TINU-139889 format. One line per 8 residues: their letters; for each residue x negated, y negated, z of C-alpha. Coordinates in Angstrom, 3 decimals. Layout:
a> X/Y/Z  ...;
//
This chain:
manftvgd> 38.487/4.241/-50.670  35.058/5.427/-51.351  33.401/7.745/-48.860  29.643/8.014/-48.887  27.449/10.685/-47.294  24.293/9.952/-45.403  21.341/9.320/-47.716  23.432/9.153/-50.992;
eegateqf> 22.280/5.592/-51.707  22.066/6.090/-55.450  25.556/7.622/-55.770  27.013/5.035/-53.506  25.692/2.156/-55.532  26.912/3.599/-58.915  30.395/4.553/-57.512  30.822/1.287/-55.694;
sklprrdr> 29.931/-0.838/-58.748  32.672/0.853/-60.875  35.498/-0.012/-58.395  37.707/-3.120/-58.742  37.054/-5.546/-55.968  40.480/-4.939/-54.420  39.533/-1.228/-54.123  36.175/-1.808/-52.736;
lvdidgis> 36.556/-0.189/-49.404  33.696/1.597/-47.773  33.439/3.990/-44.912  30.377/2.890/-42.863  29.831/4.181/-39.312  33.101/6.059/-39.574  35.122/2.774/-39.944  36.958/1.665/-43.092;
lsipdevp> 35.816/-1.792/-44.281  37.091/-4.020/-47.016  34.841/-6.490/-48.752  36.376/-9.912/-49.346  35.430/-11.973/-52.355  33.269/-14.329/-50.515  30.819/-11.483/-49.522  28.163/-10.767/-52.160;
lttveldf> 28.032/-7.045/-53.062  24.341/-7.029/-52.266  25.182/-7.260/-48.549  26.726/-3.846/-48.500  23.591/-2.064/-49.758  23.127/1.177/-47.739  19.625/0.236/-46.436  17.501/1.941/-43.810;
lqrllqvi> 19.164/0.411/-40.722  22.662/1.026/-42.065  21.835/4.668/-42.547  20.571/4.893/-38.982  23.852/3.315/-37.774  25.893/5.757/-39.762  23.912/8.679/-38.295  24.520/7.215/-34.784;
snsndnle> 28.286/6.986/-35.525  28.465/10.582/-36.571  26.163/11.944/-33.920  28.714/12.356/-30.956  25.882/11.107/-28.809  23.493/13.816/-30.029  20.840/11.539/-31.237  18.267/14.154/-32.311;
mvyqilhe> 18.797/13.267/-35.997  18.281/9.515/-35.245  14.924/10.258/-33.599  13.923/12.431/-36.497  14.617/9.728/-39.008  12.750/7.194/-36.830  9.749/9.426/-36.536  9.653/9.861/-40.422;
nsdkldts> 10.222/6.161/-41.079  8.497/4.318/-38.268  6.679/2.147/-40.812  10.071/0.657/-41.910  10.595/-0.886/-38.416  8.997/-4.154/-39.463  9.795/-7.815/-38.819  12.320/-7.882/-41.731;
stdslrey> 14.415/-5.358/-39.822  15.769/-8.056/-37.535  16.912/-10.089/-40.472  18.556/-7.045/-42.019  20.383/-6.325/-38.784  21.736/-9.789/-38.471  22.796/-9.771/-42.172  24.614/-6.473/-41.582;
aenfirie> 26.321/-7.821/-38.559  27.360/-11.021/-40.256  28.705/-9.205/-43.255  30.746/-6.599/-41.316  31.395/-7.454/-37.651  32.722/-10.934/-38.262  35.319/-9.778/-40.787  36.699/-6.857/-38.795;
eleqarai> 39.398/-6.355/-36.219  38.208/-6.446/-32.610  38.218/-2.714/-31.984  36.474/-1.991/-35.296  33.818/-4.654/-34.517  33.472/-3.159/-31.062  32.749/0.266/-32.529  30.094/-1.129/-34.773;
aknittls> 28.612/-3.148/-31.847  28.426/0.086/-29.839  26.328/1.725/-32.595  24.020/-1.268/-32.675  23.676/-1.139/-28.862  22.727/2.610/-29.125  20.205/1.791/-31.773  18.692/-1.051/-29.560;
yillqfpl> 18.520/1.257/-26.559  16.700/3.945/-28.617  14.144/1.372/-29.958  13.567/0.021/-26.464  11.929/3.354/-25.591  10.617/4.453/-29.049  6.873/5.102/-28.761  5.958/5.020/-32.450;
gsrannle> 5.450/2.169/-34.902  4.900/-1.357/-33.588  5.967/-1.790/-30.075  6.438/-5.536/-30.646  8.624/-5.065/-33.654  10.726/-2.333/-31.915  11.431/-4.706/-29.053  12.390/-7.610/-31.477;
iaitgyei> 14.917/-5.356/-33.255  16.286/-4.169/-29.932  16.727/-7.775/-28.677  18.444/-8.763/-31.990  20.807/-5.829/-31.568  21.694/-6.762/-27.978  22.245/-10.416/-28.869  24.544/-9.369/-31.823;
tlevyark> 26.597/-7.179/-29.501  27.018/-9.963/-26.988  28.862/-11.928/-29.694  31.369/-9.114/-29.828  31.442/-8.230/-26.133  33.116/-11.303/-24.704  32.874/-11.286/-20.937  36.638/-11.761/-20.443;
afpqdwak> 37.650/-9.136/-22.951  35.008/-6.525/-22.227  33.401/-7.366/-18.839  31.648/-4.038/-18.338  30.272/-3.777/-21.835  29.118/-7.437/-21.603  27.392/-6.812/-18.237  25.668/-3.599/-19.422;
tqndlgia> 24.391/-5.409/-22.546  23.127/-8.307/-20.398  21.182/-5.783/-18.264  19.699/-4.104/-21.390  18.784/-7.424/-22.864  17.023/-8.310/-19.684  14.970/-5.130/-19.893  14.017/-5.964/-23.454;
yrnrikgd> 12.973/-9.512/-22.677  10.890/-8.423/-19.703  8.950/-6.019/-21.870  8.827/-8.436/-24.915  5.340/-8.886/-26.451  6.159/-11.678/-28.906  7.120/-15.164/-27.796  6.115/-17.058/-24.576;
kannieva> 5.681/-14.480/-21.841  6.802/-16.888/-19.030  9.890/-17.793/-21.018  10.632/-14.203/-21.821  10.655/-13.349/-18.048  12.946/-16.288/-17.300  15.421/-15.094/-19.999  15.295/-11.585/-18.417;
isaflaal> 15.997/-12.913/-14.916  18.962/-14.891/-16.236  20.338/-11.785/-18.008  20.016/-9.702/-14.889  21.741/-12.296/-12.661  24.500/-12.638/-15.277  25.075/-8.897/-15.216  25.282/-9.012/-11.422;
evytreaf> 28.245/-11.354/-11.678  30.216/-8.317/-13.009  28.426/-5.443/-11.548  28.907/-6.338/-7.860  27.817/-4.121/-4.968  31.352/-3.533/-3.858  32.931/-2.709/-7.338  29.971/-0.982/-9.063;
pqqwvgiq> 27.403/0.003/-6.411  25.366/2.349/-8.683  25.072/-0.106/-11.550  24.367/-2.869/-8.991  21.406/-0.863/-7.629  19.993/-0.451/-11.162  20.149/-4.149/-11.956  18.638/-5.117/-8.450;
nnlgnays> 15.786/-2.795/-9.416  15.316/-4.485/-12.781  15.648/-7.896/-11.216  12.884/-6.924/-8.723  10.579/-5.888/-11.578  11.150/-9.159/-13.326  10.377/-11.184/-10.151  7.265/-9.109/-9.709;
drirgska> 6.138/-10.183/-13.257  7.349/-13.801/-13.008  4.864/-16.440/-14.017  6.800/-19.578/-13.151  7.389/-20.714/-9.677  5.491/-19.726/-6.522  3.867/-16.299/-7.056  4.157/-15.560/-3.253;
knleaais> 7.837/-16.426/-3.284  8.499/-14.327/-6.455  6.944/-11.300/-4.850  9.072/-11.820/-1.683  12.169/-12.007/-3.982  11.052/-8.856/-5.721  10.616/-6.929/-2.373  14.105/-8.220/-1.222;
afraalsv> 15.640/-6.903/-4.386  14.028/-3.556/-4.060  14.995/-3.223/-0.417  18.585/-4.176/-1.270  18.685/-1.582/-3.856  17.340/1.031/-1.381  20.110/0.172/1.055  22.488/1.809/-1.398;
streafpq> 20.447/4.207/-3.344  19.370/6.800/-0.796  17.097/9.734/-1.287  19.853/12.260/-0.622  22.470/10.691/-3.022  20.331/9.426/-5.954  16.798/11.077/-5.455  15.337/10.119/-8.876;
qwasiqnn> 16.587/6.524/-8.779  15.372/6.239/-5.185  11.927/7.478/-6.239  11.715/4.912/-9.058  12.674/2.077/-6.724  9.988/3.226/-4.184  7.429/3.103/-6.993  8.408/-0.365/-7.903;
lgnayldr> 8.447/-1.478/-4.241  4.872/-0.120/-4.031  3.837/-2.327/-6.960  5.272/-5.405/-5.278  3.409/-4.669/-2.005  0.257/-3.979/-3.993  0.339/-7.601/-5.323  1.953/-9.253/-2.217;
irgdkaen> 0.226/-12.449/-1.083  1.974/-13.046/2.190  1.262/-10.910/5.215  -1.809/-8.915/6.067  -3.494/-7.603/2.874  -4.594/-4.322/4.490  -1.050/-3.724/5.806  0.466/-4.552/2.367;
leaaisay> -1.836/-1.976/0.652  -0.867/0.646/3.309  2.936/-0.113/2.608  2.311/0.229/-1.136  0.537/3.604/-0.544  3.407/4.786/1.644  5.961/3.763/-0.989  4.065/5.609/-3.769;
qaalsist> 3.802/8.746/-1.731  7.507/8.644/-0.967  8.201/8.346/-4.653  5.918/11.360/-5.300  7.986/13.518/-2.881  10.680/13.423/-5.600  8.721/12.655/-8.774  6.723/15.870/-8.949;
reafpqdw> 4.615/16.724/-11.949  6.758/19.752/-12.587  10.148/18.068/-12.405  9.390/14.554/-13.729  5.881/14.534/-15.378  6.088/11.030/-16.810  7.377/9.433/-13.607  4.754/11.437/-11.724;
aetinnlg> 1.977/10.127/-13.916  3.137/6.543/-13.518  3.222/6.803/-9.781  -0.066/8.609/-9.523  -1.655/5.901/-11.656  -0.303/3.162/-9.332  -1.353/5.152/-6.252  -4.913/5.345/-7.695;
fayknrir> -4.854/1.465/-8.146  -3.793/1.063/-4.496  -6.622/3.343/-3.195  -9.073/1.461/-5.460  -8.231/-1.776/-3.638  -7.646/-0.202/-0.194  -9.283/-2.006/2.818  -8.658/0.622/5.552;
gnkaenie> -10.444/3.921/5.593  -13.801/4.743/4.029  -14.371/2.596/0.918  -16.318/5.197/-1.001  -13.708/7.892/-0.288  -10.940/5.575/-1.246  -12.487/4.952/-4.659  -13.017/8.690/-5.166;
taisafqd> -9.401/9.243/-4.453  -8.514/6.557/-7.053  -10.663/8.094/-9.687  -9.160/11.558/-9.049  -5.634/10.038/-9.336  -6.378/8.283/-12.631  -7.824/11.482/-14.079  -4.738/13.444/-12.949;
alevytre> -2.437/10.828/-14.614  -4.486/11.227/-17.894  -3.437/14.895/-18.071  0.101/13.709/-18.850  -0.712/10.325/-20.329  -2.593/11.504/-23.411  -3.468/9.062/-26.117  -1.386/10.939/-28.645;
afpqdwae> 1.850/11.103/-26.614  1.620/7.913/-24.607  -0.925/5.578/-26.205  -0.006/2.435/-24.126  0.200/4.263/-20.775  -3.109/6.032/-21.670  -4.734/2.803/-22.357  -3.522/1.265/-19.068;
tinnlgla> -4.820/4.294/-17.086  -8.149/4.351/-18.903  -8.476/0.658/-17.989  -7.808/1.371/-14.362  -10.311/4.284/-14.394  -12.928/1.779/-15.752  -12.165/-0.563/-12.777  -12.691/2.283/-10.341;
ykdrilge> -15.991/3.329/-11.814  -17.113/-0.300/-11.882  -16.567/-0.499/-8.077  -17.752/3.076/-7.470  -20.100/3.554/-4.463  -21.012/7.247/-4.855  -23.257/8.381/-7.741  -25.780/6.329/-9.798;
kaenieta> -24.679/2.621/-9.992  -26.064/2.185/-13.448  -24.307/5.303/-14.706  -21.010/4.252/-13.125  -21.052/0.911/-14.881  -21.711/2.572/-18.176  -18.753/4.814/-17.665  -16.659/1.731/-16.907;
isafqdal> -17.848/-0.089/-20.010  -16.971/2.996/-22.115  -13.490/3.162/-20.559  -12.727/-0.438/-21.264  -13.897/-0.110/-24.830  -11.764/2.968/-25.239  -8.677/1.129/-23.876  -9.316/-1.757/-26.361;
evytreaf> -8.897/0.726/-29.298  -5.117/0.796/-28.302  -4.907/-2.678/-26.651  -5.673/-4.693/-29.724  -5.173/-8.515/-29.534  -2.497/-8.357/-32.278  -0.400/-5.585/-30.705  -0.917/-6.184/-26.989;
pqdwaeti> -2.430/-9.726/-26.468  -1.925/-9.825/-22.658  -3.303/-6.325/-22.040  -6.149/-6.989/-24.402  -6.990/-10.114/-22.545  -6.915/-8.305/-19.161  -9.192/-5.500/-20.492  -11.554/-7.848/-22.125;
nnlglayk> -11.879/-9.698/-18.861  -12.628/-6.352/-17.115  -15.223/-5.620/-19.747  -16.814/-9.030/-19.130  -17.134/-8.220/-15.418  -18.690/-4.945/-16.132  -21.339/-6.530/-18.391  -21.997/-9.057/-15.733;
drilgeka> -22.882/-6.288/-13.289  -24.593/-4.024/-15.821  -27.994/-2.603/-14.859  -29.088/-0.910/-18.062  -30.148/-2.977/-21.017  -31.569/-6.543/-20.956  -30.038/-8.525/-18.126  -29.953/-11.768/-20.052;
eniedais> -28.105/-10.139/-22.967  -25.673/-8.460/-20.652  -24.651/-11.793/-19.125  -24.284/-13.297/-22.628  -21.954/-10.412/-23.512  -20.064/-11.026/-20.209  -19.704/-14.765/-21.060  -18.512/-13.968/-24.530;
alrsalev> -15.886/-11.489/-23.316  -14.546/-13.757/-20.646  -14.262/-16.691/-23.094  -12.367/-14.448/-25.451  -9.856/-13.617/-22.707  -9.271/-17.309/-22.155  -8.018/-17.517/-25.757  -4.967/-15.625/-24.577;
ytreafpq> -4.956/-16.482/-20.930  -4.238/-20.188/-21.273  -3.492/-22.222/-18.183  -0.016/-23.057/-19.613  1.053/-19.518/-20.352  -0.773/-17.500/-17.757  -1.977/-19.880/-14.940  -2.932/-17.173/-12.415;
dwaavqkn> -4.819/-14.954/-14.902  -6.436/-18.100/-16.326  -7.657/-19.036/-12.851  -8.992/-15.520/-12.282  -10.967/-15.590/-15.573  -12.273/-19.082/-14.916  -13.637/-17.876/-11.512  -15.270/-14.836/-13.210;
lgtaysnr> -16.743/-17.058/-15.935  -18.134/-19.387/-13.214  -19.791/-16.429/-11.546  -21.268/-15.404/-14.911  -22.738/-18.880/-15.618  -24.102/-18.986/-12.009  -26.192/-15.871/-12.845  -26.992/-16.803/-16.453;
irgeraen> -30.703/-16.572/-17.509  -30.616/-18.198/-20.890  -30.142/-21.869/-21.320  -30.969/-24.714/-18.877  -30.455/-23.687/-15.257  -28.931/-27.008/-14.179  -26.542/-26.984/-17.150  -25.376/-23.446/-16.373;
veiaigcf> -24.657/-24.355/-12.779  -22.698/-27.374/-13.727  -20.576/-25.230/-16.096  -20.110/-22.773/-13.242  -18.985/-25.553/-10.883  -16.542/-26.838/-13.402  -15.131/-23.302/-13.823  -14.635/-22.990/-10.058;
lgslevyt> -13.089/-26.390/-9.768  -10.615/-25.487/-12.535  -9.809/-22.264/-10.857  -9.081/-24.094/-7.604  -6.409/-26.195/-9.335  -4.340/-23.024/-9.501  -5.830/-21.147/-6.521  -4.531/-23.490/-3.842;
heafpqny> -4.580/-22.741/-0.109  -0.777/-22.612/-0.022  -0.186/-20.323/-3.143  -3.213/-18.036/-3.043  -5.098/-18.365/0.325  -7.441/-15.384/-0.294  -8.347/-16.346/-3.812  -8.731/-19.946/-2.605;
letlfdlg> -11.164/-18.758/0.029  -13.226/-16.586/-2.343  -13.429/-19.361/-4.923  -14.407/-21.988/-2.401  -17.317/-19.699/-1.293  -18.497/-19.301/-4.881  -18.294/-23.003/-5.491  -20.238/-23.685/-2.233;
layqsnqq> -23.043/-21.304/-3.399  -23.086/-23.128/-6.764  -23.494/-26.402/-5.074  -26.320/-24.981/-2.909  -28.015/-23.666/-6.015  -27.826/-27.124/-7.604  -29.255/-28.752/-4.404  -26.004/-30.547/-3.771;
frdayntl> -25.943/-29.623/-0.022  -23.462/-32.353/1.007  -20.879/-30.973/-1.497  -21.805/-27.452/-0.327  -21.231/-28.425/3.251  -17.791/-29.952/2.625  -16.814/-26.986/0.454  -17.838/-24.349/2.909;
akaietle> -16.167/-26.263/5.791  -12.901/-25.796/3.839  -13.672/-22.139/3.259  -14.417/-21.472/7.017  -11.210/-23.407/7.966  -9.347/-21.123/5.679  -11.208/-17.998/6.848  -10.268/-18.741/10.486;
svqgailp> -6.608/-19.294/9.678  -5.779/-16.879/6.775  -3.778/-13.790/7.401  -5.217/-10.716/5.844  -8.173/-8.374/6.129  -11.446/-10.206/5.163  -14.483/-7.888/4.967  -16.874/-8.583/7.801;
sfskniyq> -19.819/-8.881/5.392  -17.960/-11.593/3.409  -17.143/-13.538/6.536  -20.775/-13.338/7.646  -22.078/-14.584/4.300  -19.801/-17.626/4.437  -21.131/-18.622/7.953  -24.706/-17.997/6.953;
smvksclk> -24.382/-20.197/3.831  -22.794/-22.916/5.998  -25.725/-22.752/8.474  -28.104/-23.032/5.594  -26.404/-26.172/4.354  -26.319/-27.696/7.833  -30.053/-27.108/8.260  -30.802/-28.598/4.867;
lgytdkav> -28.872/-31.761/5.837  -30.441/-31.930/9.347  -27.114/-31.065/11.140  -28.747/-28.787/13.671  -25.941/-29.212/16.269  -23.365/-28.240/13.593  -25.549/-25.282/12.595  -25.449/-23.976/16.201;
eyverska> -21.727/-24.531/16.341  -21.156/-22.474/13.246  -23.303/-19.664/14.587  -21.020/-19.660/17.723  -17.932/-19.802/15.651  -19.226/-16.820/13.579  -19.560/-14.759/16.747  -16.193/-15.816/17.991;
hslvklft> -14.551/-15.118/14.715  -15.985/-11.638/14.583  -14.710/-10.798/18.027  -11.253/-12.176/17.304  -11.075/-10.159/14.114  -12.213/-7.088/15.978  -9.764/-7.283/18.987  -6.864/-9.160/17.483;
nynlypkg> -6.431/-8.581/13.722  -7.405/-4.976/13.818  -5.479/-4.505/16.978  -7.698/-1.860/18.391  -6.147/-0.290/21.463  -7.800/2.559/23.255  -6.238/5.951/22.923  -5.764/8.576/25.757;
nipdsvln> -5.621/8.254/29.508  -7.541/5.063/30.080  -7.821/3.740/33.708  -5.816/0.589/34.390  -9.073/-1.189/35.430  -10.480/-0.763/31.865  -7.167/-1.831/30.236  -7.071/-4.893/32.458;
elkhlrle> -10.648/-5.767/31.526  -9.816/-5.521/27.795  -6.834/-7.856/28.345  -9.093/-10.266/30.107  -11.606/-10.168/27.216  -8.830/-10.787/24.665  -7.561/-13.820/26.743  -11.179/-15.138/26.879;
isreqlrl> -11.692/-14.778/23.199  -8.359/-16.543/22.480  -9.419/-19.421/24.799  -12.827/-19.752/23.122  -11.266/-19.834/19.702  -8.811/-22.613/20.798  -11.843/-24.532/22.321  -13.788/-24.257/19.097;
eaknkhgk> -10.833/-25.269/17.045  -10.238/-28.380/19.197  -13.861/-29.235/19.016  -13.904/-28.842/15.277  -10.943/-31.283/14.884  -12.191/-33.943/17.299  -15.890/-33.218/17.553  -19.077/-34.450/16.293;
r> -21.268/-33.706/13.322;
//
C-alpha cells in the first residue's frame, strides 16, 4: 500500500501511476482505500479539499493547521469546490465499509462546520461547500444506524440553510426549519436536554427570519421556542447558552407584531441587558458586541423615555460595538453595525439635523463597500433602502436632486426585494417610494402623486390590518394624504376613516402627534366635502382618543399616599371615558354622515 504525506502531490502521482491496479491502495484520511477498475484514476488526485480532509483526519481535533491552510488558500474555496467534494464522496464513501465511510463522513462534517464560521473568502461559497458536506454525510448517517450523528448533522444543516446567501431565501428558511424539526425527533427534551435546548434556540431564530406564513405567528412561534429553551437552560447551569438565548429572545420581541409595541421594546431591552450580565466584553467580546449592537437598535426604536436620550444611547452602543467589530476582523458584522449607526444618525434629534443626515449617508455608503449586491444581496437591498430614506430627508445639496437620488436608490432595492421573495421588505420599500414620489419636485405633480398612490396601494396588499396593523395604519395615512394632495377628497375621507378605525382599535403605542395628524387630516377632508357634522364628530373623537390613551393605554396610576377621594375621582373619570368611547363607537357604526 502506498502512504502519502500531506502536500506530496507530485510524489503521490508518480508513485501511484507505477503501481499495478490490484496494488493501488491509498491511505487518505488515515483509512486504507482500494480503487476498483470502474473508478478512473483521475478521481483520486490529491486536490485541495482532499488535503484539507487528510489534515483534519490527522489533527486529533487540533484544527489550527486546517485554519492556517484555509487562511492561505481562501481563494480556492470557489463554486467548483462543491463539485470536487461530491466527486470525492462518490469515489470513496460509496465503495467503503460502513465504519470507514463513517470516518470519512466525520471529517467532511468537521470541514463543513469550520466553513460555516470561516470569515475569509466568499461567505456565499463557504456556505455552499458546508451545505454540500452536510448533505453528503446524511447519506452515510442513516437515522436508524446512527441516530445521534444524523440528528446533529440535521441541526448543522439547518444552521447552514438559515444563513445561506444563494438560492431562494424563503425556501432556504423552510429547509432550515424542516431540518431543525427533524433533529428534534431524536434530540428530545427527556433524552438529550442540552441538545434539545440548542435546537430550540436555532428553531426560534429560523422562525424569527421566516418569510412564508403569517409574520406575527412566526414571531410568536420564535418566542415560544426561546422560552422553551430557557425553561431548561438556566443562568446557573449554562450561563453562556442562557445569554445567547436571551439575546435571541430580545430580537424576537424587537420585531414582535402582537401586543403593545412599547412593552415589546422594553421586553427586548430587558432580554439584552440580561444577556450582557453574562456576555461581558472581557469574557466574550464577540457575543458582547452582538448584543450591544442589538441593544442599540432597541433604544433607537424605543417609545418610552426621552426620544433624544434613547437615540444617543443607541449611537453610543453602536460605537462601542465597532470597537470589537472592526472591518478587518469582522467585515460583515462591521457593515451591519455601521448600517445601524447610520439609521440612528438619520433619526437623531440632538446636534445639527443636516450634519446628522450627512453622517448617516456616509455610514450607509461605507456599509455598501462590504454589502455588495453580488456578495450580500439582501443586506445590500436593506442598506440601499436606508440610503434612499436618508437622501429623501437630506437638507444639504439641491432638494430636487436629493429626491431623485432617493427614488433611484429605492428602485434599486426593489430589484432584490421582490414581492414574491421578500413580501414584507417589498411592502416597506414600496411605502418609502410612495413617500418619495409624494415629495418629488421634478416631473408632473399629478403624475408623481398617481405613482405615489400606486405605491401605497401596492404596499397595502401586504400590509393588511390583520397581519401588520401598525404598518397598515401608517400606510393608510400616507395614502390619505396623497389623495388629499390630488384633490381626491372622497377617497381621502374613506381612507382616513379606515385609518382612524384602526387607530382606535390597534394595540400598541402610537405617538400622540401621529394620532393628532390623522384626525386633523380627516377634519380637513370632511370640511372639503361639506361634512360639517362629521368634522365635529372627529374633533370629539380625537379628544376622547387622547384621553383614553392617556389614562388607559399608558396606565398612569398616581404614586404615593393619595387620598381615597382622589383615587375614586380618577376611577370615575376612567369610567366616563370608557362610556364616551363606547358611545362614539356605536354612533360611528350606526350614525349619520
